[in-house]
KOLZA-427204 format. One record per residue (C-alpha): y, z, x; residue number from 1; residue in one letter. Coordinates in steps of 0.2 Angstrom, whole numbers, plus 5000, padded with zeros to 4 digits. Each point is the difference from the previous one (the first is absolute). Example, Ala and Ser with C-alpha at 12.3 -4.5 7.8 and 13.67 -1.06 7.14 Angstrom:
residues 2
pt py:4978 pz:5039 px:5062 pos:1 code:a
pt py:5017 pz:4997 px:5006 pos:2 code:s
END
This chain:
residues 168
pt py:5000 pz:5000 px:4999 pos:1 code:m
pt py:5017 pz:4995 px:5006 pos:2 code:r
pt py:5016 pz:5012 px:5000 pos:3 code:t
pt py:5017 pz:4995 px:4995 pos:4 code:a
pt py:5011 pz:4998 px:5015 pos:5 code:p
pt py:5011 pz:5016 px:5004 pos:6 code:v
pt py:5017 pz:5000 px:4994 pos:7 code:t
pt py:5007 pz:5015 px:5008 pos:8 code:l
pt py:5010 pz:4993 px:5012 pos:9 code:p
pt py:5009 pz:4989 px:4986 pos:10 code:i
pt py:5003 pz:5016 px:4991 pos:11 code:v
pt py:5009 pz:5008 px:5014 pos:12 code:r
pt py:5010 pz:4985 px:5004 pos:13 code:l
pt py:5006 pz:5000 px:4980 pos:14 code:g
pt py:5004 pz:5019 px:5000 pos:15 code:l
pt py:5010 pz:4997 px:5016 pos:16 code:l
pt py:5009 pz:4986 px:4993 pos:17 code:a
pt py:5006 pz:5011 px:4984 pos:18 code:a
pt py:5005 pz:5014 px:5011 pos:19 code:l
pt py:5011 pz:4988 px:5010 pos:20 code:v
pt py:5007 pz:4994 px:4984 pos:21 code:l
pt py:5003 pz:5017 px:4992 pos:22 code:l
pt py:5008 pz:5006 px:5016 pos:23 code:a
pt py:5012 pz:4984 px:5001 pos:24 code:a
pt py:5006 pz:5003 px:4982 pos:25 code:g
pt py:5004 pz:5020 px:5003 pos:26 code:c
pt py:5011 pz:4997 px:5016 pos:27 code:g
pt py:5016 pz:5000 px:4990 pos:28 code:s
pt py:4997 pz:5018 px:4990 pos:29 code:a
pt py:5001 pz:4994 px:4985 pos:30 code:g
pt py:5018 pz:4992 px:5000 pos:31 code:t
pt py:4999 pz:4982 px:4997 pos:32 code:p
pt py:5010 pz:4988 px:5011 pos:33 code:e
pt py:5013 pz:4989 px:4996 pos:34 code:q
pt py:4999 pz:4982 px:5002 pos:35 code:p
pt py:5008 pz:4995 px:5017 pos:36 code:g
pt py:5001 pz:5019 px:5005 pos:37 code:t
pt py:4992 pz:5010 px:5013 pos:38 code:s
pt py:4998 pz:5020 px:4998 pos:39 code:p
pt py:5011 pz:5010 px:5009 pos:40 code:q
pt py:4994 pz:5015 px:5010 pos:41 code:p
pt py:5005 pz:5016 px:4996 pos:42 code:p
pt py:5018 pz:5007 px:5007 pos:43 code:s
pt py:4994 pz:5014 px:5014 pos:44 code:s
pt py:5016 pz:5007 px:5002 pos:45 code:t
pt py:5011 pz:5011 px:4988 pos:46 code:i
pt py:5019 pz:4999 px:4997 pos:47 code:p
pt py:5008 pz:5016 px:5008 pos:48 code:t
pt py:5017 pz:4995 px:4996 pos:49 code:d
pt py:5000 pz:5005 px:4982 pos:50 code:a
pt py:4995 pz:5017 px:4993 pos:51 code:p
pt py:4984 pz:5001 px:4991 pos:52 code:p
pt py:5002 pz:4998 px:4980 pos:53 code:s
pt py:4989 pz:5013 px:4996 pos:54 code:n
pt py:5010 pz:5013 px:5008 pos:55 code:r
pt py:5016 pz:5008 px:4991 pos:56 code:p
pt py:5015 pz:5001 px:5012 pos:57 code:s
pt py:5006 pz:5018 px:5003 pos:58 code:p
pt py:5012 pz:5006 px:4986 pos:59 code:a
pt py:5009 pz:5011 px:5010 pos:60 code:t
pt py:5006 pz:4998 px:5019 pos:61 code:p
pt py:4990 pz:5011 px:5013 pos:62 code:d
pt py:5004 pz:5016 px:4997 pos:63 code:p
pt py:5000 pz:5005 px:5018 pos:64 code:l
pt py:5015 pz:4989 px:5002 pos:65 code:v
pt py:5005 pz:5000 px:4982 pos:66 code:a
pt py:5017 pz:5003 px:4990 pos:67 code:t
pt py:5000 pz:5014 px:4988 pos:68 code:p
pt py:4997 pz:4996 px:4981 pos:69 code:p
pt py:5012 pz:4994 px:4990 pos:70 code:a
pt py:5014 pz:5012 px:4995 pos:71 code:g
pt py:4996 pz:5011 px:5014 pos:72 code:a
pt py:5009 pz:5003 px:5017 pos:73 code:t
pt py:4991 pz:5002 px:5017 pos:74 code:a
pt py:5003 pz:5015 px:5010 pos:75 code:v
pt py:5008 pz:4996 px:5018 pos:76 code:a
pt py:4985 pz:5000 px:5013 pos:77 code:g
pt py:5008 pz:5011 px:5011 pos:78 code:d
pt py:4998 pz:5014 px:4985 pos:79 code:r
pt py:4982 pz:4997 px:4998 pos:80 code:v
pt py:4989 pz:5008 px:5011 pos:81 code:d
pt py:4981 pz:4992 px:5001 pos:82 code:t
pt py:4992 pz:5010 px:5015 pos:83 code:a
pt py:4987 pz:5009 px:4988 pos:84 code:a
pt py:4997 pz:4983 px:4990 pos:85 code:l
pt py:4982 pz:4993 px:5002 pos:86 code:p
pt py:5000 pz:4984 px:5008 pos:87 code:a
pt py:5001 pz:4986 px:4987 pos:88 code:g
pt py:5009 pz:5008 px:4987 pos:89 code:l
pt py:5017 pz:4993 px:4996 pos:90 code:p
pt py:5015 pz:5008 px:5007 pos:91 code:t
pt py:5015 pz:4994 px:4988 pos:92 code:l
pt py:5007 pz:5014 px:4990 pos:93 code:v
pt py:5012 pz:4997 px:4986 pos:94 code:w
pt py:5011 pz:5009 px:4987 pos:95 code:t
pt py:5001 pz:4996 px:4981 pos:96 code:r
pt py:5017 pz:5012 px:4995 pos:97 code:g
pt py:5002 pz:5014 px:5008 pos:98 code:d
pt py:4982 pz:5009 px:4999 pos:99 code:r
pt py:4988 pz:4988 px:4998 pos:100 code:v
pt py:4992 pz:4994 px:5017 pos:101 code:v
pt py:4986 pz:4988 px:5002 pos:102 code:g
pt py:4988 pz:4992 px:5014 pos:103 code:v
pt py:4986 pz:4987 px:4998 pos:104 code:y
pt py:4983 pz:5008 px:5000 pos:105 code:g
pt py:4984 pz:4990 px:5004 pos:106 code:r
pt py:4985 pz:4997 px:4988 pos:107 code:a
pt py:4988 pz:4989 px:4993 pos:108 code:g
pt py:4980 pz:5000 px:4997 pos:109 code:g
pt py:4995 pz:5018 px:4997 pos:110 code:c
pt py:5017 pz:5007 px:5006 pos:111 code:t
pt py:5016 pz:5004 px:4993 pos:112 code:d
pt py:5017 pz:5008 px:5007 pos:113 code:a
pt py:5012 pz:5014 px:4994 pos:114 code:r
pt py:5016 pz:5007 px:5007 pos:115 code:l
pt py:5000 pz:5019 px:5002 pos:116 code:e
pt py:5017 pz:5010 px:5005 pos:117 code:v
pt py:4994 pz:5013 px:5013 pos:118 code:v
pt py:5018 pz:5008 px:5005 pos:119 code:e
pt py:5017 pz:4999 px:4993 pos:120 code:q
pt py:5010 pz:5008 px:5014 pos:121 code:g
pt py:5021 pz:5001 px:5003 pos:122 code:t
pt py:4996 pz:4987 px:5015 pos:123 code:q
pt py:4985 pz:4990 px:4993 pos:124 code:r
pt py:4987 pz:4995 px:4989 pos:125 code:v
pt py:4982 pz:4998 px:5004 pos:126 code:v
pt py:4991 pz:4988 px:4990 pos:127 code:l
pt py:4981 pz:4998 px:5002 pos:128 code:r
pt py:4992 pz:4982 px:4994 pos:129 code:v
pt py:4982 pz:5005 px:4995 pos:130 code:v
pt py:4986 pz:4986 px:4999 pos:131 code:q
pt py:4986 pz:5006 px:4990 pos:132 code:f
pt py:4983 pz:4992 px:4993 pos:133 code:s
pt py:4998 pz:4995 px:4983 pos:134 code:t
pt py:4982 pz:4997 px:4998 pos:135 code:g
pt py:4985 pz:4999 px:5010 pos:136 code:p
pt py:4997 pz:4981 px:4998 pos:137 code:g
pt py:4996 pz:4987 px:5003 pos:138 code:p
pt py:5018 pz:4996 px:5006 pos:139 code:c
pt py:5010 pz:4985 px:5001 pos:140 code:t
pt py:5009 pz:4997 px:5018 pos:141 code:r
pt py:5019 pz:4995 px:4993 pos:142 code:e
pt py:5014 pz:5010 px:5007 pos:143 code:l
pt py:5015 pz:5004 px:4990 pos:144 code:v
pt py:5016 pz:5009 px:5003 pos:145 code:y
pt py:5006 pz:5009 px:4984 pos:146 code:p
pt py:5017 pz:5006 px:4999 pos:147 code:p
pt py:4999 pz:5019 px:4999 pos:148 code:l
pt py:5016 pz:5012 px:4995 pos:149 code:e
pt py:5003 pz:5019 px:4997 pos:150 code:a
pt py:5015 pz:5008 px:4994 pos:151 code:t
pt py:5008 pz:5014 px:5011 pos:152 code:l
pt py:5006 pz:5016 px:4993 pos:153 code:d
pt py:5018 pz:4996 px:5007 pos:154 code:a
pt py:5009 pz:4983 px:5007 pos:155 code:p
pt py:4993 pz:4993 px:5016 pos:156 code:l
pt py:5018 pz:5000 px:5008 pos:157 code:g
pt py:5001 pz:5000 px:5018 pos:158 code:e
pt py:4981 pz:5009 px:5003 pos:159 code:r
pt py:4988 pz:4990 px:5011 pos:160 code:t
pt py:4982 pz:4995 px:4992 pos:161 code:v
pt py:4985 pz:5003 px:5010 pos:162 code:a
pt py:4984 pz:4992 px:4994 pos:163 code:l
pt py:4983 pz:5005 px:5004 pos:164 code:t
pt py:4985 pz:4992 px:4993 pos:165 code:g
pt py:4982 pz:5004 px:4996 pos:166 code:e
pt py:4988 pz:4986 px:5000 pos:167 code:v
pt py:4980 pz:5002 px:4997 pos:168 code:p
END
């Protein structure tokens, strides 16, 4: 009895041809080419001259070099003692009227800030900026500088303002 010739090499050749045709059709990542055009390679550079559109622009100036809020007046720098203030806390002090003093705090994520009047002597007023935890987290990593104000018992007048701080 005679057996039929083995057609295995022909089947392999047919499968190989089908794979080649399939691969050739998938080279454009599913986007059809327009007649007379060639596909453009993706850009490998990111423009750096424009701000990212998904990030908001700062609403207030940098408080480390900021001006006081509207309606407030900055206290002269030579009347502000910041020697006991932790690094990174803003040093600007302002008044609103004759008894309200203000500073910028530092907060964000799981922290907030408050202003405490520690001492009110005849020569100086001592203010403490306190940064405190508002919860266990998870916390975001934004950083904001909220304006903080406190009311003094008597007008500030010519007294100096000494700033201290507490940062966790």
